[in-house]
Each structure stands twice: as C-alpha cells, then as structure tokens.
N, C-alpha and C positions, 0 to 999 in steps of 0.2 A: 503253616501257611502264610504267616505273614512275612517270614522270615525270606520266603524264596521268593511272595513277590517283591519285595525291597530288593534284594539279587535280579531281579528280571529287569524292573524299573531302574535302578543303576548302569545296568549292561545297556539299555534302551537309551539313557541322558546320554552315558558316552557315545555312544554310536552317532546320536546326530550332533554330538558337539564336534568327535573328530569328521563326520560328514561335512560339517560348517568349516571347520575349518580348511581341507582338503579342496572344496569348492574356493574358499577367500583366496586362499595362494595358489589356487591355480591362475584367477582373473589380477592375483597383484603378478604373476612372472609373468602376464601378457602384456599386464600395460606397464611394465619394466623394460620388456622386449621393445613395446612400440615406444618409449623413451629414449632408450638406446639407439635406436635406428634414427629418429631424428638426431637426435646429437650426433649420430656419426653422418648425416645426411648436412646438417650443418657447419659441420668440421669440415666435410669435402668440400662445398660448395662456399665457406665462407667469401666474403668480398675483401677486395685490396691484396696486392701481393706482396706487401710485405707485413702485413698483420699476424700478430701473435696470435696462437691457439688458448693466451688465456685473459683476465683482463684486469691481473692485478699489478 
C-alpha cells in the first residue's frame, strides 16, 4: 500500500511540475515574441537616415 501511494504521489508531483513548466514556457514565448516585435518596430522606424542598426 505504501509503495503504490508513493508512486501516485510521484506521478502527481511530476504532472504538477511539467504542467507548471509548460505554462511558464508558454508565457516566456509570448514575452519573447512581444520583445522581438518591439525590436523590429524600432529597427524599421529608427531615426536618422545614416544611422547604423548597432551601437558599438
């Protein structure tokens, strides 16, 4: 009985961990896409006709 309860708890813990990681990674992808679009907008609408796209 104790072994099967441990296995059930382990499976539940793994499901919670993977579920949380999947949710977090989904939000990280959304944040990365937003920053990429902001970077593209800044690249497309930069000021100055002779300015470079890098700053070093």
